[in-house]
DRENKOLBA-306265 format. One record per residue (C-alpha): residue number from 0; residue in three letters; chain; x, y, z. Coordinates in nm, 4 decimals, m for minus. Each point is the difference from the previous one (the first is absolute). Layout:
REM residues N
NUM, ALA, A, X, Y, Z
...
REM end
This chain:
REM residues 390
0, MET, A, m0.9657, 2.6703, 2.3299
1, ASN, A, 0.3328, 0.0941, m0.1269
2, ILE, A, 0.0181, 0.2642, m0.2735
3, ILE, A, 0.2405, m0.0093, m0.2895
4, PRO, A, 0.2128, 0.3091, m0.0132
5, ASN, A, m0.0653, 0.2185, m0.3087
6, ASN, A, 0.3282, 0.1910, m0.0544
7, ASN, A, 0.2267, 0.0224, m0.3006
8, ASP, A, 0.2821, m0.2185, 0.1373
9, PHE, A, m0.2460, m0.2813, 0.0687
10, ASN, A, m0.1675, 0.0107, m0.3340
11, GLU, A, 0.3325, 0.0072, m0.1877
12, LYS, A, 0.1125, m0.3247, 0.1500
13, LYS, A, m0.3346, m0.1655, m0.0250
14, VAL, A, m0.0813, m0.2371, m0.2901
15, VAL, A, m0.3612, m0.1214, 0.0169
16, CYS, A, m0.0508, m0.3465, m0.1163
17, THR, A, m0.3031, m0.0483, m0.2269
18, LEU, A, m0.1587, m0.3084, m0.1511
19, ASN, A, m0.0419, 0.1349, m0.3544
20, ASP, A, 0.1903, m0.3056, m0.1379
21, LEU, A, m0.1272, m0.2704, 0.2439
22, GLU, A, 0.0872, m0.2770, m0.2496
23, LYS, A, 0.3665, 0.1011, 0.0146
24, ARG, A, 0.0404, 0.0259, 0.3723
25, LYS, A, 0.1881, m0.2695, 0.1774
26, VAL, A, 0.0439, m0.1075, 0.3592
27, VAL, A, 0.3564, m0.1136, 0.0813
28, GLU, A, 0.0546, m0.1843, 0.3364
29, HIS, A, 0.2538, m0.2290, 0.1549
30, ASN, A, m0.1197, m0.3647, 0.0065
31, ALA, A, 0.0355, m0.0034, 0.3798
32, LEU, A, m0.2754, 0.2573, 0.0148
33, ILE, A, m0.2191, m0.2081, m0.2221
34, THR, A, 0.0399, m0.3192, 0.2045
35, SER, A, m0.0349, 0.1956, 0.3298
36, ILE, A, m0.3125, m0.0055, 0.2103
37, ALA, A, m0.2164, 0.3000, m0.0913
38, LYS, A, m0.1688, 0.0956, 0.3278
39, MET, A, m0.2503, 0.2251, m0.1724
40, GLU, A, m0.3298, 0.0138, m0.1832
41, LYS, A, m0.0594, 0.0578, m0.3674
42, THR, A, m0.0151, 0.3803, 0.0030
43, PRO, A, 0.3359, 0.0657, 0.1765
44, LEU, A, 0.1751, m0.2574, m0.2177
45, LYS, A, m0.1326, 0.1433, m0.3218
46, MET, A, 0.0918, 0.3517, 0.1215
47, PHE, A, 0.3546, m0.1224, 0.0693
48, GLU, A, 0.0339, m0.1567, m0.3426
49, LEU, A, m0.1294, 0.3196, m0.1564
50, ALA, A, 0.2559, 0.2075, 0.1878
51, VAL, A, 0.2824, m0.2417, m0.0897
52, SER, A, m0.0887, 0.0367, m0.3713
53, CYS, A, 0.0913, 0.3674, 0.0316
54, ILE, A, 0.3596, m0.0821, 0.0905
55, ASP, A, 0.2548, 0.0461, m0.2762
56, THR, A, 0.2392, m0.2965, 0.0674
57, GLU, A, 0.2695, 0.1677, m0.1982
58, LYS, A, 0.0089, 0.3192, 0.2135
59, PRO, A, 0.0423, 0.0590, 0.3733
60, LEU, A, m0.3300, 0.0710, 0.1694
61, GLU, A, 0.0362, 0.3349, 0.1859
62, ASP, A, m0.1060, m0.0189, 0.3565
63, ASN, A, m0.1656, m0.3406, m0.0715
64, THR, A, m0.2977, 0.1977, m0.1199
65, VAL, A, m0.2355, m0.0160, m0.2969
66, TYR, A, m0.2979, 0.2148, m0.0860
67, LEU, A, m0.3200, m0.1388, m0.1365
68, SER, A, m0.2994, 0.1766, m0.1617
69, LYS, A, m0.3031, m0.0423, 0.2259
70, THR, A, m0.2256, m0.0098, m0.3067
71, ASP, A, 0.1959, m0.2857, m0.1469
72, LEU, A, 0.0096, m0.1758, 0.3298
73, PHE, A, m0.3752, 0.0010, 0.0189
74, ALA, A, m0.0192, m0.1218, m0.3629
75, PHE, A, 0.2381, m0.2806, 0.0683
76, PHE, A, m0.2267, m0.1172, 0.2913
77, LYS, A, m0.3145, 0.0737, m0.2114
78, VAL, A, m0.1301, 0.2371, 0.2724
79, SER, A, m0.2488, 0.2403, m0.1384
80, ASP, A, m0.2708, 0.0451, 0.2638
81, ASN, A, m0.0555, 0.2910, 0.2407
82, ASP, A, 0.1735, m0.1948, 0.2818
83, LYS, A, 0.3323, m0.0276, m0.1796
84, HIS, A, 0.1938, 0.2373, 0.2165
85, SER, A, m0.0934, m0.1744, 0.3270
86, ARG, A, 0.0716, m0.3371, m0.1539
87, PHE, A, 0.3367, 0.1331, m0.1138
88, LYS, A, 0.0841, 0.1090, 0.3522
89, GLU, A, m0.1130, m0.3349, 0.1338
90, GLY, A, 0.2369, m0.1792, m0.2349
91, ILE, A, 0.2920, 0.2190, 0.1087
92, ASP, A, m0.0903, m0.0704, 0.3628
93, LYS, A, 0.0007, m0.3731, m0.0531
94, MET, A, 0.3321, 0.0179, m0.1969
95, GLN, A, 0.1708, 0.1814, 0.2885
96, LYS, A, m0.1584, m0.1709, 0.2952
97, GLN, A, m0.0511, m0.3573, m0.1156
98, ALA, A, 0.2147, m0.0691, m0.3025
99, PHE, A, 0.3537, m0.1470, 0.0033
100, PHE, A, 0.2118, m0.2568, m0.1704
101, LYS, A, 0.1560, m0.2826, 0.1913
102, ILE, A, 0.3171, m0.1038, m0.1857
103, LYS, A, 0.1913, m0.3146, 0.0603
104, SER, A, 0.3551, m0.0374, m0.1273
105, ASN, A, 0.2854, m0.2507, 0.0365
106, LYS, A, 0.3209, 0.1484, 0.1624
107, ALA, A, 0.3290, m0.1695, 0.0707
108, LEU, A, m0.0920, m0.0148, 0.3751
109, GLY, A, m0.3542, m0.1191, m0.0558
110, ILE, A, m0.3373, 0.1201, m0.1064
111, GLU, A, m0.0715, 0.3758, 0.0366
112, TYR, A, m0.3449, 0.1610, 0.0221
113, GLU, A, m0.0979, 0.3564, m0.0839
114, SER, A, m0.3411, 0.1674, 0.0581
115, ILE, A, m0.0096, 0.3160, m0.2178
116, VAL, A, m0.2783, 0.2661, m0.0174
117, PRO, A, 0.0561, 0.0896, m0.3700
118, ILE, A, m0.1603, 0.3488, m0.0063
119, PRO, A, 0.0041, 0.1652, 0.3405
120, TYR, A, m0.0687, 0.3514, m0.1301
121, VAL, A, m0.2644, 0.1388, m0.2340
122, LYS, A, m0.0811, 0.3646, m0.0464
123, TRP, A, m0.2963, 0.1620, m0.1928
124, ASN, A, m0.2635, 0.2710, 0.0303
125, ASP, A, m0.3575, 0.0643, m0.1140
126, TYR, A, 0.0818, 0.2771, m0.2512
127, ASN, A, 0.2858, m0.1566, m0.1904
128, ASP, A, 0.0334, m0.2975, m0.2337
129, GLU, A, 0.3400, m0.1290, 0.1170
130, VAL, A, 0.0600, m0.2660, 0.2595
131, LEU, A, 0.3471, m0.0409, 0.1540
132, ILE, A, 0.0974, m0.3607, 0.0866
133, ARG, A, 0.3222, m0.0622, 0.1759
134, PHE, A, 0.1503, m0.3566, 0.0192
135, SER, A, 0.1701, m0.1143, 0.3178
136, PRO, A, 0.3859, m0.0308, m0.0350
137, GLU, A, m0.0219, m0.3601, 0.0996
138, ILE, A, m0.2190, m0.0905, m0.3040
139, MET, A, 0.2199, 0.1761, m0.2613
140, PRO, A, 0.2643, m0.2747, m0.0496
141, TYR, A, m0.2909, m0.2081, m0.1270
142, LEU, A, m0.1096, 0.2585, m0.2518
143, VAL, A, 0.3093, 0.1793, m0.1564
144, ASN, A, 0.3531, m0.0998, m0.1355
145, LEU, A, m0.1207, m0.3520, m0.0586
146, LYS, A, 0.2594, m0.1998, m0.1986
147, LYS, A, m0.1348, m0.3493, 0.0537
148, ASN, A, m0.2881, m0.1985, 0.1617
149, PHE, A, m0.2689, 0.2595, m0.0986
150, THR, A, m0.3284, m0.0179, m0.1843
151, GLN, A, m0.1671, 0.2472, m0.2300
152, HIS, A, m0.3792, m0.0089, m0.0612
153, ALA, A, m0.2539, 0.2123, m0.1646
154, LEU, A, m0.1937, 0.2525, 0.2113
155, SER, A, m0.2973, m0.0310, m0.2447
156, ASP, A, m0.0299, m0.3645, 0.0969
157, LEU, A, m0.0504, 0.0970, 0.3695
158, ALA, A, m0.2631, 0.2691, m0.0686
159, GLU, A, m0.2829, m0.2471, m0.0396
160, LEU, A, 0.0907, m0.2406, 0.2829
161, ASN, A, m0.2362, 0.0467, 0.2964
162, SER, A, 0.1265, m0.2645, 0.2403
163, LYS, A, 0.3037, m0.0010, 0.2253
164, TYR, A, 0.0613, m0.3558, m0.1024
165, SER, A, m0.0258, 0.0816, m0.3682
166, LEU, A, 0.2781, 0.2570, 0.0389
167, ILE, A, 0.2262, m0.2281, 0.2056
168, LEU, A, m0.0436, m0.2889, m0.2416
169, TYR, A, 0.0529, 0.2157, m0.3114
170, ARG, A, 0.3222, 0.1479, 0.1342
171, TRP, A, 0.1352, m0.3490, 0.0860
172, LEU, A, m0.1136, m0.1453, m0.3389
173, SER, A, 0.1733, 0.2987, m0.1790
174, MET, A, 0.3124, m0.0653, 0.1933
175, ASN, A, 0.0225, m0.3555, m0.1295
176, TYR, A, m0.1083, 0.0701, m0.3563
177, ASN, A, 0.2487, 0.2904, m0.0251
178, GLN, A, 0.2758, m0.2524, 0.0792
179, TYR, A, m0.1368, m0.2388, m0.2734
180, GLU, A, 0.0034, 0.2868, m0.2604
181, HIS, A, 0.3426, 0.1207, 0.1141
182, TYR, A, 0.1794, m0.3367, m0.0143
183, SER, A, m0.1815, m0.1029, m0.3159
184, THR, A, 0.1664, 0.2966, m0.1675
185, LYS, A, 0.3273, 0.0147, 0.1788
186, GLY, A, 0.0671, m0.3734, 0.0618
187, GLY, A, 0.1646, m0.1338, 0.3082
188, ARG, A, m0.2725, m0.2409, 0.1119
189, ARG, A, m0.0825, m0.3623, m0.0891
190, ALA, A, m0.3304, m0.0786, m0.1673
191, GLU, A, m0.1550, m0.1410, 0.3206
192, GLN, A, 0.1038, 0.3110, 0.1887
193, LEU, A, m0.1644, 0.2199, m0.2591
194, GLU, A, m0.3193, m0.2045, 0.0294
195, SER, A, 0.0018, 0.0390, 0.3721
196, TYR, A, m0.0103, 0.3735, m0.0388
197, ARG, A, m0.2996, m0.0229, m0.2281
198, ASN, A, m0.1657, m0.2686, 0.2169
199, PRO, A, 0.1070, 0.1122, 0.3475
200, SER, A, m0.0780, m0.2018, 0.3118
201, ILE, A, m0.0679, 0.1293, 0.3482
202, THR, A, m0.0853, m0.1968, 0.3197
203, VAL, A, m0.3300, 0.0660, 0.1588
204, LYS, A, 0.1888, 0.1076, 0.3081
205, GLU, A, 0.2076, 0.2509, m0.1920
206, LEU, A, m0.3118, 0.1276, m0.1812
207, ARG, A, m0.1820, 0.0504, 0.3267
208, LEU, A, 0.2990, 0.1914, 0.1420
209, MET, A, 0.0287, 0.2209, m0.3133
210, THR, A, m0.3786, 0.0800, 0.0019
211, ASP, A, m0.0140, 0.0394, 0.3717
212, THR, A, m0.2553, m0.2669, 0.0330
213, VAL, A, 0.1713, m0.2348, 0.2466
214, ASN, A, m0.2970, 0.0455, 0.2470
215, GLU, A, m0.2769, 0.0483, m0.2613
216, TYR, A, m0.1923, m0.2365, m0.2274
217, LYS, A, 0.1078, m0.3067, 0.1858
218, ASP, A, m0.2342, m0.2110, m0.2182
219, MET, A, 0.1974, m0.0779, m0.3211
220, ASN, A, m0.3041, 0.0382, m0.2157
221, ASN, A, m0.0633, 0.3504, 0.1353
222, PHE, A, 0.3694, 0.0904, m0.0360
223, THR, A, m0.0075, m0.1176, m0.3609
224, LYS, A, m0.3024, 0.2083, m0.0718
225, LYS, A, 0.1208, 0.3235, 0.1630
226, VAL, A, 0.3780, m0.0085, m0.0564
227, LEU, A, 0.0215, m0.1935, m0.3327
228, ASN, A, m0.3202, m0.0101, m0.2078
229, LYS, A, m0.1491, 0.3515, 0.0393
230, PRO, A, 0.3476, 0.1680, m0.0311
231, LEU, A, 0.0952, m0.1956, m0.3062
232, GLU, A, m0.3358, 0.0836, m0.1588
233, GLU, A, 0.0924, 0.3716, 0.0403
234, ILE, A, 0.3552, m0.0550, m0.1215
235, ASN, A, m0.1117, m0.1846, m0.3094
236, ALA, A, m0.2695, 0.2624, m0.0777
237, HIS, A, 0.2019, 0.3117, 0.0550
238, THR, A, 0.3677, m0.0644, m0.0421
239, SER, A, 0.2414, m0.1265, m0.2762
240, PHE, A, m0.0012, m0.3468, 0.1503
241, ASN, A, m0.2136, m0.3135, m0.0404
242, VAL, A, 0.0660, m0.2181, 0.3062
243, THR, A, m0.1199, m0.3455, 0.1106
244, TYR, A, 0.1223, m0.2147, 0.2794
245, ASP, A, 0.0225, m0.3538, 0.1269
246, LYS, A, m0.0145, m0.1184, 0.3646
247, ILE, A, 0.2793, m0.2446, 0.1005
248, LYS, A, m0.0786, m0.2414, 0.2756
249, LYS, A, 0.2395, m0.1465, 0.2540
250, GLY, A, m0.1906, m0.2951, 0.1550
251, ARG, A, m0.3545, 0.1125, 0.0313
252, SER, A, 0.0668, 0.3721, 0.0476
253, ILE, A, 0.0613, 0.2736, m0.2575
254, ASP, A, 0.3705, 0.0842, 0.0334
255, SER, A, 0.0679, 0.2418, m0.2752
256, ILE, A, m0.1416, 0.1947, m0.2982
257, VAL, A, 0.1544, m0.0024, m0.3437
258, PHE, A, m0.1004, 0.2952, m0.2194
259, HIS, A, 0.0045, 0.0039, m0.3744
260, ILE, A, 0.0556, 0.3398, m0.1414
261, GLU, A, m0.0701, 0.1011, m0.3610
262, LYS, A, 0.0552, 0.3568, m0.1395
263, LYS, A, m0.3021, 0.1130, m0.2009
264, PRO, A, 0.0512, 0.0662, m0.3673
265, VAL, A, 0.0312, 0.3488, m0.1221
266, ALA, A, m0.1130, 0.1393, m0.3302
267, ARG, A, 0.3206, 0.1781, m0.0828
268, ASN, A, 0.3257, m0.1520, m0.1265
269, ASP, A, 0.2147, 0.1825, 0.2488
270, PHE, A, 0.0633, m0.2923, 0.2236
271, TYR, A, 0.3716, m0.0165, m0.0650
272, LYS, A, 0.0749, 0.3462, 0.1185
273, LEU, A, 0.3021, 0.0254, m0.2254
274, GLU, A, 0.1364, 0.3100, 0.1653
275, GLU, A, 0.0376, m0.1855, 0.3287
276, GLN, A, 0.1961, m0.2907, m0.1438
277, ASP, A, 0.2369, 0.1321, m0.2652
278, PRO, A, 0.2187, 0.3104, 0.0518
279, ILE, A, m0.0653, 0.1193, m0.3478
280, TYR, A, m0.3599, 0.0699, 0.0889
281, LEU, A, 0.0987, 0.2264, 0.2806
282, GLN, A, 0.0979, 0.2617, m0.2625
283, ASP, A, m0.2356, 0.2564, m0.1477
284, LYS, A, m0.3085, m0.0866, m0.1957
285, ALA, A, 0.1609, 0.0384, m0.3383
286, ASN, A, 0.2750, m0.2484, 0.0863
287, LYS, A, m0.2623, m0.2407, 0.1400
288, GLU, A, m0.2065, 0.0200, m0.3142
289, GLN, A, 0.3167, m0.0592, m0.2173
290, ALA, A, 0.0948, m0.2992, 0.2126
291, GLU, A, m0.3440, m0.1441, m0.0251
292, GLU, A, 0.0046, 0.0348, m0.3776
293, LEU, A, 0.3269, m0.1904, m0.0093
294, LEU, A, m0.1350, m0.2864, 0.2187
295, ALA, A, m0.3250, m0.0090, m0.1965
296, GLY, A, 0.2010, m0.0179, m0.3284
297, LYS, A, 0.1915, m0.3035, 0.1337
298, ALA, A, m0.3249, m0.1562, 0.1142
299, LEU, A, m0.1544, 0.0322, m0.3508
300, LYS, A, 0.2900, m0.1974, m0.1395
301, SER, A, 0.0008, m0.2604, 0.2672
302, LYS, A, m0.0947, m0.3626, m0.0616
303, TYR, A, m0.2007, 0.0102, 0.3172
304, THR, A, m0.2295, 0.2629, m0.1380
305, LYS, A, m0.0808, m0.2354, m0.2877
306, LEU, A, m0.0694, m0.2757, 0.2317
307, LEU, A, m0.2389, 0.2175, 0.1994
308, LEU, A, m0.1792, 0.0932, m0.3184
309, ASP, A, m0.0224, m0.3659, m0.1006
310, ASN, A, m0.1608, m0.0899, 0.3286
311, MET, A, m0.2276, 0.2967, m0.0126
312, LEU, A, 0.1419, 0.1401, 0.3192
313, LEU, A, 0.0910, 0.3244, m0.1798
314, SER, A, m0.1886, 0.1888, m0.2673
315, PRO, A, 0.1297, 0.2126, m0.2793
316, TYR, A, m0.1746, 0.2933, 0.1549
317, GLU, A, 0.1847, m0.0520, 0.3283
318, MET, A, 0.3325, m0.0057, m0.1869
319, THR, A, m0.0584, 0.3773, m0.0595
320, ASP, A, 0.0136, 0.0633, 0.3795
321, THR, A, 0.3585, 0.1077, 0.0503
322, SER, A, m0.0073, m0.0306, 0.3811
323, LEU, A, m0.1406, m0.3476, m0.0149
324, MET, A, 0.2487, m0.1233, m0.2565
325, ALA, A, 0.2857, 0.1633, 0.1977
326, GLY, A, m0.1249, m0.1762, 0.3193
327, LEU, A, 0.0005, m0.3321, m0.1760
328, GLN, A, 0.3508, 0.0517, m0.1315
329, ALA, A, 0.1325, 0.1157, 0.3428
330, HIS, A, m0.1745, m0.2348, 0.2418
331, VAL, A, m0.1628, m0.2915, m0.1800
332, TYR, A, 0.2217, m0.1060, m0.2823
333, PRO, A, 0.3199, m0.0396, 0.2191
334, LEU, A, m0.2048, m0.2584, 0.1925
335, TYR, A, m0.0777, m0.1827, m0.3241
336, ASP, A, 0.3686, 0.0004, m0.0719
337, GLU, A, 0.0459, m0.1830, 0.3341
338, LEU, A, m0.2594, m0.2491, m0.0884
339, LYS, A, 0.1498, m0.0489, m0.3524
340, ALA, A, 0.3425, m0.0747, 0.1562
341, LEU, A, m0.1628, m0.2753, 0.2187
342, ARG, A, m0.2581, m0.1466, m0.2461
343, GLY, A, 0.0830, 0.1487, m0.3438
344, LEU, A, m0.2315, 0.1921, m0.2173
345, ASN, A, m0.2541, m0.2787, 0.0019
346, GLY, A, m0.0213, 0.0387, 0.3739
347, VAL, A, m0.0934, 0.3659, m0.0425
348, LYS, A, m0.2635, m0.1011, m0.2671
349, ASP, A, m0.1479, m0.2577, 0.2445
350, HIS, A, m0.0150, 0.2545, 0.2771
351, LEU, A, m0.1773, 0.2541, m0.2097
352, SER, A, m0.2464, m0.2608, m0.1272
353, TYR, A, m0.0842, m0.0875, 0.3588
354, VAL, A, m0.0315, 0.3709, 0.0993
355, ARG, A, m0.2403, 0.0472, m0.2849
356, ALA, A, m0.2136, m0.2886, 0.1041
357, LYS, A, m0.0127, 0.1216, 0.3565
358, GLN, A, m0.0300, 0.3653, m0.0665
359, GLU, A, m0.2265, 0.1916, 0.2418
360, ALA, A, m0.2584, 0.2366, m0.1442
361, TYR, A, 0.1499, 0.3123, 0.1586
362, SER, A, 0.3521, m0.0557, m0.1342
363, LYS, A, m0.0571, 0.1556, m0.3399
364, ARG, A, m0.0346, 0.3286, 0.1705
365, ASN, A, 0.3517, m0.0349, 0.1469
366, ILE, A, 0.1674, m0.2697, m0.2089
367, ALA, A, 0.3554, 0.0966, 0.0946
368, LYS, A, m0.0550, m0.0483, 0.3661
369, TYR, A, m0.1929, m0.3272, m0.0597
370, LEU, A, 0.2902, m0.1430, m0.2147
371, LYS, A, 0.2664, 0.1142, 0.2515
372, LYS, A, m0.1951, m0.1642, 0.2856
373, ALA, A, m0.0458, m0.3176, m0.2039
374, ILE, A, 0.3654, m0.0532, m0.0766
375, GLU, A, 0.1203, 0.1008, 0.3512
376, GLN, A, m0.2258, m0.2706, 0.1413
377, TYR, A, 0.1188, m0.2517, m0.2574
378, LEU, A, 0.3845, 0.0433, 0.0030
379, PRO, A, 0.0507, m0.1160, 0.3568
380, THR, A, m0.1852, m0.3248, m0.0767
381, VAL, A, 0.2257, m0.0602, m0.3055
382, LYS, A, 0.3123, 0.0697, 0.2115
383, ARG, A, m0.1094, m0.2356, 0.2736
384, GLN, A, m0.0667, m0.2727, m0.2614
385, ASP, A, 0.3419, 0.0399, m0.1405
386, LEU, A, 0.1647, m0.0155, 0.3510
387, ASN, A, m0.1997, m0.3230, 0.0779
388, HIS, A, 0.1365, m0.1615, m0.3134
389, GLU, A, 0.3653, 0.0856, 0.0629
REM end
């Protein structure tokens, strides 16, 4: 067993990663890593994801090394029995002796394959809480300085997943849904392309490759049970997604799977993350509050607020929520302006009447998100209708 040095120079450089704010921890990876073949079991894959969440993507990672708290690591894996140390060592052994990613990429001269052992070096001891984890140089381009083609997902979502296939599917579903959220906000994709991100399709052949089940579960019913049904039960129970799927046949055989991803509603009205979408919210808290007050004031005077009240989609009590009203003004009312330009104010009234009739029970807890989603889904239909009549 290797022993971590305990000198002053070492301790000055070391920053131990803890899980105090598990809900805020993110895993950021290149999409090529997500679609690769993960030649490893559940424990090494979760340990890798946990280590990746300790990387600060804005700063260079010194010596490709992160430090984890052993106590937090046991808590993440929910290991509390007397055998936890031997199980920890067993997990490390599996990671270093059996686990690797097989990455396929298209190059100018043809397809290139890489087999990368992601974490070849781990150091710990029996009398210290720190665990040193060093990534291989080859894996680093897939983890740092990522400008495009990357996915971010919540570490807390992974904590409760107890199947290798659940982890692999969740990462792939996150990759697709992230693109749906990104292009829904930034634009640059047609309505049908947006829907393909929220309802992604994958061939059975590709799914078998990604889950490393080419030679397993040959019977389709068994494959469906092990690789689809049970993992999706876990994902739906423990992550921010609700996912269903359809099997698509070609002839008499199942050719592909189409997933349908929905984000679970949240109780808070912080969906719009104003600070990420408008530079004014990147300033200090006082400026943010002042800007919210201005937006909320505009919302109170807006004709759309009156229409929401008329349709009982907004209550007088909710109008006192500055963040909610600011979110409506910044991210919902501009879309109503688009609809008004296409269909007039009566078109907006008709839309809100329909939304009220179809309103889901949960939406009153997060009305701004609900209204934004409704108009985003409706506008492309209106625009297509106009194009078809030109």
